[in-house]
N, CA, C, O and CB atoms as a CASP TS submission, in Angstrom:
PFRMAT TS
TARGET T0000
AUTHOR 0000-0000-0000
METHOD Language model
MODEL 1
PARENT N/A
ATOM      1  N   MET     1      -9.592  13.944 -99.467  1.00  0.00           N
ATOM      2  CA  MET     1      -9.062  15.107 -98.759  1.00  0.00           C
ATOM      3  C   MET     1      -8.002  15.828 -99.603  1.00  0.00           C
ATOM      4  O   MET     1      -7.948  17.057 -99.643  1.00  0.00           O
ATOM      5  CB  MET     1      -8.465  14.680 -97.405  1.00  0.00           C
ATOM      6  N   GLU     2      -7.177  15.047-100.263  1.00  0.00           N
ATOM      7  CA  GLU     2      -6.136  15.637-101.099  1.00  0.00           C
ATOM      8  C   GLU     2      -6.747  16.532-102.181  1.00  0.00           C
ATOM      9  O   GLU     2      -6.201  17.586-102.507  1.00  0.00           O
ATOM     10  CB  GLU     2      -5.280  14.534-101.743  1.00  0.00           C
ATOM     11  N   ASP     3      -7.875  16.102-102.726  1.00  0.00           N
ATOM     12  CA  ASP     3      -8.562  16.897-103.748  1.00  0.00           C
ATOM     13  C   ASP     3      -9.035  18.229-103.193  1.00  0.00           C
ATOM     14  O   ASP     3      -8.958  19.255-103.868  1.00  0.00           O
ATOM     15  CB  ASP     3      -9.747  16.125-104.314  1.00  0.00           C
ATOM     16  N   ILE     4      -9.522  18.208-101.969  1.00  0.00           N
ATOM     17  CA  ILE     4     -10.016  19.439-101.347  1.00  0.00           C
ATOM     18  C   ILE     4      -8.868  20.413-101.127  1.00  0.00           C
ATOM     19  O   ILE     4      -9.006  21.609-101.384  1.00  0.00           O
ATOM     20  CB  ILE     4     -10.723  19.131-100.008  1.00  0.00           C
ATOM     21  N   VAL     5      -7.743  19.908-100.654  1.00  0.00           N
ATOM     22  CA  VAL     5      -6.577  20.768-100.427  1.00  0.00           C
ATOM     23  C   VAL     5      -6.136  21.396-101.745  1.00  0.00           C
ATOM     24  O   VAL     5      -5.851  22.593-101.804  1.00  0.00           O
ATOM     25  CB  VAL     5      -5.409  19.962 -99.792  1.00  0.00           C
ATOM     26  N   PHE     6      -6.082  20.595-102.793  1.00  0.00           N
ATOM     27  CA  PHE     6      -5.715  21.108-104.108  1.00  0.00           C
ATOM     28  C   PHE     6      -6.689  22.197-104.547  1.00  0.00           C
ATOM     29  O   PHE     6      -6.263  23.244-105.036  1.00  0.00           O
ATOM     30  CB  PHE     6      -5.684  19.970-105.142  1.00  0.00           C
ATOM     31  N   GLU     7      -7.974  21.968-104.381  1.00  0.00           N
ATOM     32  CA  GLU     7      -8.988  22.941-104.790  1.00  0.00           C
ATOM     33  C   GLU     7      -8.885  24.236-103.987  1.00  0.00           C
ATOM     34  O   GLU     7      -9.085  25.321-104.532  1.00  0.00           O
ATOM     35  CB  GLU     7     -10.384  22.344-104.633  1.00  0.00           C
ATOM     36  N   VAL     8      -8.575  24.129-102.703  1.00  0.00           N
ATOM     37  CA  VAL     8      -8.410  25.329-101.868  1.00  0.00           C
ATOM     38  C   VAL     8      -7.253  26.167-102.405  1.00  0.00           C
ATOM     39  O   VAL     8      -7.390  27.377-102.581  1.00  0.00           O
ATOM     40  CB  VAL     8      -8.160  24.943-100.373  1.00  0.00           C
ATOM     41  N   PHE     9      -6.116  25.527-102.664  1.00  0.00           N
ATOM     42  CA  PHE     9      -4.975  26.256-103.214  1.00  0.00           C
ATOM     43  C   PHE     9      -5.288  26.821-104.594  1.00  0.00           C
ATOM     44  O   PHE     9      -4.946  27.965-104.893  1.00  0.00           O
ATOM     45  CB  PHE     9      -3.752  25.346-103.289  1.00  0.00           C
ATOM     46  N   LYS    10      -5.928  26.032-105.419  1.00  0.00           N
ATOM     47  CA  LYS    10      -6.261  26.445-106.785  1.00  0.00           C
ATOM     48  C   LYS    10      -7.148  27.692-106.784  1.00  0.00           C
ATOM     49  O   LYS    10      -7.002  28.560-107.645  1.00  0.00           O
ATOM     50  CB  LYS    10      -6.964  25.299-107.532  1.00  0.00           C
ATOM     51  N   ALA    11      -8.050  27.778-105.834  1.00  0.00           N
ATOM     52  CA  ALA    11      -8.953  28.928-105.745  1.00  0.00           C
ATOM     53  C   ALA    11      -8.293  30.129-105.060  1.00  0.00           C
ATOM     54  O   ALA    11      -8.567  31.272-105.427  1.00  0.00           O
ATOM     55  CB  ALA    11     -10.219  28.537-104.992  1.00  0.00           C
ATOM     56  N   ALA    12      -7.440  29.889-104.085  1.00  0.00           N
ATOM     57  CA  ALA    12      -6.862  30.978-103.293  1.00  0.00           C
ATOM     58  C   ALA    12      -5.684  31.662-103.986  1.00  0.00           C
ATOM     59  O   ALA    12      -5.512  32.873-103.848  1.00  0.00           O
ATOM     60  CB  ALA    12      -6.415  30.450-101.952  1.00  0.00           C
ATOM     61  N   LEU    13      -4.887  30.922-104.714  1.00  0.00           N
ATOM     62  CA  LEU    13      -3.667  31.500-105.290  1.00  0.00           C
ATOM     63  C   LEU    13      -3.913  32.645-106.272  1.00  0.00           C
ATOM     64  O   LEU    13      -3.222  33.660-106.183  1.00  0.00           O
ATOM     65  CB  LEU    13      -2.896  30.429-105.983  1.00  0.00           C
ATOM     66  N   PRO    14      -4.856  32.532-107.197  1.00  0.00           N
ATOM     67  CA  PRO    14      -5.062  33.676-108.104  1.00  0.00           C
ATOM     68  C   PRO    14      -5.446  34.961-107.361  1.00  0.00           C
ATOM     69  O   PRO    14      -4.951  36.040-107.686  1.00  0.00           O
ATOM     70  CB  PRO    14      -6.147  33.339-109.123  1.00  0.00           C
ATOM     71  N   ALA    15      -6.309  34.845-106.385  1.00  0.00           N
ATOM     72  CA  ALA    15      -6.702  36.029-105.606  1.00  0.00           C
ATOM     73  C   ALA    15      -5.502  36.598-104.857  1.00  0.00           C
ATOM     74  O   ALA    15      -5.302  37.811-104.813  1.00  0.00           O
ATOM     75  CB  ALA    15      -7.833  35.677-104.611  1.00  0.00           C
ATOM     76  N   PHE    16      -4.712  35.714-104.272  1.00  0.00           N
ATOM     77  CA  PHE    16      -3.505  36.154-103.549  1.00  0.00           C
ATOM     78  C   PHE    16      -2.578  36.926-104.487  1.00  0.00           C
ATOM     79  O   PHE    16      -2.155  38.037-104.166  1.00  0.00           O
ATOM     80  CB  PHE    16      -2.753  34.936-102.936  1.00  0.00           C
ATOM     81  N   PHE    17      -2.263  36.344-105.642  1.00  0.00           N
ATOM     82  CA  PHE    17      -1.339  37.003-106.564  1.00  0.00           C
ATOM     83  C   PHE    17      -1.896  38.313-107.098  1.00  0.00           C
ATOM     84  O   PHE    17      -1.160  39.291-107.223  1.00  0.00           O
ATOM     85  CB  PHE    17      -1.011  36.083-107.718  1.00  0.00           C
ATOM     86  N   MET    18      -3.170  38.346-107.411  1.00  0.00           N
ATOM     87  CA  MET    18      -3.760  39.575-107.947  1.00  0.00           C
ATOM     88  C   MET    18      -3.758  40.695-106.916  1.00  0.00           C
ATOM     89  O   MET    18      -3.479  41.847-107.248  1.00  0.00           O
ATOM     90  CB  MET    18      -5.184  39.313-108.422  1.00  0.00           C
ATOM     91  N   ARG    19      -4.064  40.364-105.679  1.00  0.00           N
ATOM     92  CA  ARG    19      -4.190  41.401-104.648  1.00  0.00           C
ATOM     93  C   ARG    19      -2.874  41.736-103.960  1.00  0.00           C
ATOM     94  O   ARG    19      -2.735  42.813-103.380  1.00  0.00           O
ATOM     95  CB  ARG    19      -5.186  40.967-103.614  1.00  0.00           C
ATOM     96  N   GLU    20      -1.922  40.836-104.018  1.00  0.00           N
ATOM     97  CA  GLU    20      -0.669  41.036-103.288  1.00  0.00           C
ATOM     98  C   GLU    20       0.525  41.296-104.195  1.00  0.00           C
ATOM     99  O   GLU    20       1.657  41.342-103.714  1.00  0.00           O
ATOM    100  CB  GLU    20      -0.387  39.840-102.433  1.00  0.00           C
ATOM    101  N   ILE    21       0.301  41.466-105.492  1.00  0.00           N
ATOM    102  CA  ILE    21       1.409  41.628-106.424  1.00  0.00           C
ATOM    103  C   ILE    21       2.307  42.799-106.047  1.00  0.00           C
ATOM    104  O   ILE    21       3.527  42.709-106.179  1.00  0.00           O
ATOM    105  CB  ILE    21       0.880  41.817-107.829  1.00  0.00           C
ATOM    106  N   LYS    22       1.727  43.878-105.588  1.00  0.00           N
ATOM    107  CA  LYS    22       2.541  45.041-105.193  1.00  0.00           C
ATOM    108  C   LYS    22       3.461  44.678-104.036  1.00  0.00           C
ATOM    109  O   LYS    22       4.639  45.034-104.047  1.00  0.00           O
ATOM    110  CB  LYS    22       1.638  46.235-104.798  1.00  0.00           C
ATOM    111  N   ASN    23       2.937  43.975-103.042  1.00  0.00           N
ATOM    112  CA  ASN    23       3.771  43.560-101.916  1.00  0.00           C
ATOM    113  C   ASN    23       4.871  42.600-102.365  1.00  0.00           C
ATOM    114  O   ASN    23       5.996  42.654-101.867  1.00  0.00           O
ATOM    115  CB  ASN    23       2.912  42.904-100.832  1.00  0.00           C
ATOM    116  N   ILE    24       4.539  41.732-103.298  1.00  0.00           N
ATOM    117  CA  ILE    24       5.526  40.776-103.803  1.00  0.00           C
ATOM    118  C   ILE    24       6.650  41.517-104.528  1.00  0.00           C
ATOM    119  O   ILE    24       7.828  41.271-104.271  1.00  0.00           O
ATOM    120  CB  ILE    24       4.857  39.747-104.750  1.00  0.00           C
ATOM    121  N   THR    25       6.282  42.418-105.427  1.00  0.00           N
ATOM    122  CA  THR    25       7.296  43.140-106.203  1.00  0.00           C
ATOM    123  C   THR    25       8.047  44.177-105.381  1.00  0.00           C
ATOM    124  O   THR    25       9.151  44.577-105.748  1.00  0.00           O
ATOM    125  CB  THR    25       6.653  43.815-107.385  1.00  0.00           C
ATOM    126  N   ASP    26       7.460  44.613-104.278  1.00  0.00           N
ATOM    127  CA  ASP    26       8.140  45.556-103.380  1.00  0.00           C
ATOM    128  C   ASP    26       9.024  44.851-102.355  1.00  0.00           C
ATOM    129  O   ASP    26       9.556  45.482-101.442  1.00  0.00           O
ATOM    130  CB  ASP    26       7.115  46.416-102.658  1.00  0.00           C
ATOM    131  N   ASN    27       9.173  43.559-102.512  1.00  0.00           N
ATOM    132  CA  ASN    27      10.028  42.759-101.620  1.00  0.00           C
ATOM    133  C   ASN    27       9.602  42.798-100.159  1.00  0.00           C
ATOM    134  O   ASN    27      10.437  42.854 -99.257  1.00  0.00           O
ATOM    135  CB  ASN    27      11.444  43.234-101.724  1.00  0.00           C
ATOM    136  N   VAL    28       8.305  42.767 -99.943  1.00  0.00           N
ATOM    137  CA  VAL    28       7.795  42.642 -98.576  1.00  0.00           C
ATOM    138  C   VAL    28       8.304  41.308 -98.023  1.00  0.00           C
ATOM    139  O   VAL    28       8.476  40.351 -98.779  1.00  0.00           O
ATOM    140  CB  VAL    28       6.209  42.724 -98.532  1.00  0.00           C
ATOM    141  N   SER    29       8.537  41.242 -96.749  1.00  0.00           N
ATOM    142  CA  SER    29       9.150  40.054 -96.150  1.00  0.00           C
ATOM    143  C   SER    29       8.363  38.777 -96.440  1.00  0.00           C
ATOM    144  O   SER    29       7.137  38.785 -96.552  1.00  0.00           O
ATOM    145  CB  SER    29       9.278  40.240 -94.653  1.00  0.00           C
ATOM    146  N   GLU    30       9.099  37.704 -96.553  1.00  0.00           N
ATOM    147  CA  GLU    30       8.495  36.396 -96.807  1.00  0.00           C
ATOM    148  C   GLU    30       7.515  36.030 -95.692  1.00  0.00           C
ATOM    149  O   GLU    30       6.462  35.450 -95.955  1.00  0.00           O
ATOM    150  CB  GLU    30       9.585  35.313 -96.936  1.00  0.00           C
ATOM    151  N   ARG    31       7.851  36.358 -94.484  1.00  0.00           N
ATOM    152  CA  ARG    31       6.975  36.070 -93.343  1.00  0.00           C
ATOM    153  C   ARG    31       5.625  36.748 -93.520  1.00  0.00           C
ATOM    154  O   ARG    31       4.581  36.139 -93.286  1.00  0.00           O
ATOM    155  CB  ARG    31       7.629  36.527 -92.027  1.00  0.00           C
ATOM    156  N   ASN    32       5.651  38.002 -93.930  1.00  0.00           N
ATOM    157  CA  ASN    32       4.406  38.742 -94.148  1.00  0.00           C
ATOM    158  C   ASN    32       3.603  38.136 -95.285  1.00  0.00           C
ATOM    159  O   ASN    32       2.390  37.966 -95.166  1.00  0.00           O
ATOM    160  CB  ASN    32       4.701  40.213 -94.443  1.00  0.00           C
ATOM    161  N   LEU    33       4.271  37.807 -96.394  1.00  0.00           N
ATOM    162  CA  LEU    33       3.567  37.227 -97.538  1.00  0.00           C
ATOM    163  C   LEU    33       2.972  35.865 -97.195  1.00  0.00           C
ATOM    164  O   LEU    33       1.871  35.537 -97.639  1.00  0.00           O
ATOM    165  CB  LEU    33       4.512  37.096 -98.732  1.00  0.00           C
ATOM    166  N   CYS    34       3.692  35.076 -96.411  1.00  0.00           N
ATOM    167  CA  CYS    34       3.163  33.769 -95.996  1.00  0.00           C
ATOM    168  C   CYS    34       1.916  33.935 -95.137  1.00  0.00           C
ATOM    169  O   CYS    34       0.959  33.172 -95.269  1.00  0.00           O
ATOM    170  CB  CYS    34       4.231  32.972 -95.224  1.00  0.00           C
ATOM    171  N   GLN    35       1.929  34.921 -94.268  1.00  0.00           N
ATOM    172  CA  GLN    35       0.747  35.166 -93.433  1.00  0.00           C
ATOM    173  C   GLN    35      -0.428  35.618 -94.287  1.00  0.00           C
ATOM    174  O   GLN    35      -1.563  35.205 -94.052  1.00  0.00           O
ATOM    175  CB  GLN    35       1.052  36.220 -92.354  1.00  0.00           C
ATOM    176  N   ARG    36      -0.163  36.458 -95.269  1.00  0.00           N
ATOM    177  CA  ARG    36      -1.223  36.903 -96.165  1.00  0.00           C
ATOM    178  C   ARG    36      -1.785  35.718 -96.951  1.00  0.00           C
ATOM    179  O   ARG    36      -3.000  35.600 -97.105  1.00  0.00           O
ATOM    180  CB  ARG    36      -0.699  37.988 -97.125  1.00  0.00           C
ATOM    181  N   LEU    37      -0.910  34.844 -97.447  1.00  0.00           N
ATOM    182  CA  LEU    37      -1.363  33.656 -98.163  1.00  0.00           C
ATOM    183  C   LEU    37      -2.199  32.768 -97.250  1.00  0.00           C
ATOM    184  O   LEU    37      -3.216  32.220 -97.674  1.00  0.00           O
ATOM    185  CB  LEU    37      -0.167  32.871 -98.719  1.00  0.00           C
ATOM    186  N   ALA    38      -1.780  32.628 -96.017  1.00  0.00           N
ATOM    187  CA  ALA    38      -2.541  31.823 -95.053  1.00  0.00           C
ATOM    188  C   ALA    38      -3.951  32.388 -94.885  1.00  0.00           C
ATOM    189  O   ALA    38      -4.910  31.629 -94.746  1.00  0.00           O
ATOM    190  CB  ALA    38      -1.815  31.777 -93.684  1.00  0.00           C
ATOM    191  N   SER    39      -4.078  33.691 -94.898  1.00  0.00           N
ATOM    192  CA  SER    39      -5.404  34.316 -94.779  1.00  0.00           C
ATOM    193  C   SER    39      -6.286  33.970 -95.967  1.00  0.00           C
ATOM    194  O   SER    39      -7.467  33.664 -95.802  1.00  0.00           O
ATOM    195  CB  SER    39      -5.272  35.838 -94.659  1.00  0.00           C
ATOM    196  N   TYR    40      -5.717  34.018 -97.158  1.00  0.00           N
ATOM    197  CA  TYR    40      -6.485  33.657 -98.360  1.00  0.00           C
ATOM    198  C   TYR    40      -6.882  32.189 -98.319  1.00  0.00           C
ATOM    199  O   TYR    40      -8.012  31.841 -98.664  1.00  0.00           O
ATOM    200  CB  TYR    40      -5.669  33.949 -99.639  1.00  0.00           C
ATOM    201  N   LEU    41      -5.971  31.333 -97.902  1.00  0.00           N
ATOM    202  CA  LEU    41      -6.266  29.904 -97.811  1.00  0.00           C
ATOM    203  C   LEU    41      -7.353  29.637 -96.769  1.00  0.00           C
ATOM    204  O   LEU    41      -8.253  28.827 -96.994  1.00  0.00           O
ATOM    205  CB  LEU    41      -4.993  29.115 -97.463  1.00  0.00           C
ATOM    206  N   GLU    42      -7.264  30.314 -95.646  1.00  0.00           N
ATOM    207  CA  GLU    42      -8.261  30.125 -94.589  1.00  0.00           C
ATOM    208  C   GLU    42      -9.653  30.534 -95.070  1.00  0.00           C
ATOM    209  O   GLU    42     -10.629  29.822 -94.835  1.00  0.00           O
ATOM    210  CB  GLU    42      -7.876  30.932 -93.337  1.00  0.00           C
ATOM    211  N   ARG    43      -9.740  31.677 -95.738  1.00  0.00           N
ATOM    212  CA  ARG    43     -11.042  32.119 -96.261  1.00  0.00           C
ATOM    213  C   ARG    43     -11.604  31.114 -97.258  1.00  0.00           C
ATOM    214  O   ARG    43     -12.802  30.830 -97.260  1.00  0.00           O
ATOM    215  CB  ARG    43     -10.915  33.498 -96.927  1.00  0.00           C
ATOM    216  N   GLN    44     -10.736  30.583 -98.096  1.00  0.00           N
ATOM    217  CA  GLN    44     -11.189  29.612 -99.079  1.00  0.00           C
ATOM    218  C   GLN    44     -11.590  28.310 -98.399  1.00  0.00           C
ATOM    219  O   GLN    44     -12.586  27.693 -98.777  1.00  0.00           O
ATOM    220  CB  GLN    44     -10.098  29.354-100.122  1.00  0.00           C
ATOM    221  N   LEU    45     -10.834  27.894 -97.414  1.00  0.00           N
ATOM    222  CA  LEU    45     -11.121  26.653 -96.685  1.00  0.00           C
ATOM    223  C   LEU    45     -12.471  26.717 -95.993  1.00  0.00           C
ATOM    224  O   LEU    45     -13.165  25.705 -95.893  1.00  0.00           O
ATOM    225  CB  LEU    45     -10.027  26.370 -95.659  1.00  0.00           C
ATOM    226  N   GLU    46     -12.847  27.881 -95.519  1.00  0.00           N
ATOM    227  CA  GLU    46     -14.145  28.041 -94.855  1.00  0.00           C
ATOM    228  C   GLU    46     -15.305  27.734 -95.779  1.00  0.00           C
ATOM    229  O   GLU    46     -16.417  27.487 -95.312  1.00  0.00           O
ATOM    230  CB  GLU    46     -14.288  29.446 -94.318  1.00  0.00           C
ATOM    231  N   GLN    47     -15.072  27.746 -97.066  1.00  0.00           N
ATOM    232  CA  GLN    47     -16.136  27.476 -98.040  1.00  0.00           C
ATOM    233  C   GLN    47     -16.200  25.997 -98.428  1.00  0.00           C
ATOM    234  O   GLN    47     -16.982  25.624 -99.303  1.00  0.00           O
ATOM    235  CB  GLN    47     -15.926  28.326 -99.291  1.00  0.00           C
ATOM    236  N   THR    48     -15.400  25.166 -97.795  1.00  0.00           N
ATOM    237  CA  THR    48     -15.376  23.738 -98.125  1.00  0.00           C
ATOM    238  C   THR    48     -16.069  22.910 -97.039  1.00  0.00           C
ATOM    239  O   THR    48     -16.431  23.420 -95.979  1.00  0.00           O
ATOM    240  CB  THR    48     -13.925  23.255 -98.313  1.00  0.00           C
ATOM    241  N   GLU    49     -16.236  21.652 -97.328  1.00  0.00           N
ATOM    242  CA  GLU    49     -16.852  20.752 -96.365  1.00  0.00           C
ATOM    243  C   GLU    49     -15.962  20.492 -95.155  1.00  0.00           C
ATOM    244  O   GLU    49     -16.462  20.051 -94.120  1.00  0.00           O
ATOM    245  CB  GLU    49     -17.194  19.446 -97.031  1.00  0.00           C
ATOM    246  N   LEU    50     -14.673  20.749 -95.251  1.00  0.00           N
ATOM    247  CA  LEU    50     -13.770  20.563 -94.118  1.00  0.00           C
ATOM    248  C   LEU    50     -14.035  21.576 -93.006  1.00  0.00           C
ATOM    249  O   LEU    50     -13.683  21.336 -91.851  1.00  0.00           O
ATOM    250  CB  LEU    50     -12.326  20.670 -94.581  1.00  0.00           C
ATOM    251  N   ALA    51     -14.642  22.685 -93.345  1.00  0.00           N
ATOM    252  CA  ALA    51     -14.910  23.717 -92.355  1.00  0.00           C
ATOM    253  C   ALA    51     -16.096  23.373 -91.458  1.00  0.00           C
ATOM    254  O   ALA    51     -16.320  24.033 -90.443  1.00  0.00           O
ATOM    255  CB  ALA    51     -15.159  25.032 -93.043  1.00  0.00           C
ATOM    256  N   HIS    52     -16.842  22.362 -91.823  1.00  0.00           N
ATOM    257  CA  HIS    52     -18.061  22.053 -91.074  1.00  0.00           C
ATOM    258  C   HIS    52     -17.895  20.843 -90.194  1.00  0.00           C
ATOM    259  O   HIS    52     -18.833  20.453 -89.498  1.00  0.00           O
ATOM    260  CB  HIS    52     -19.213  21.835 -92.013  1.00  0.00           C
TER
END
């Protein structure tokens, strides 16, 4: 399970940073950025065996 969690983060983080860099550099609230990251993680998690 630990491997799956690592893989989900490993796959989701680059997409998050690439698509959200403007929000990050514009100092969008941490709460908003955390929710956006959660969305990326959720989408990635749906592609794993844990989603089934």
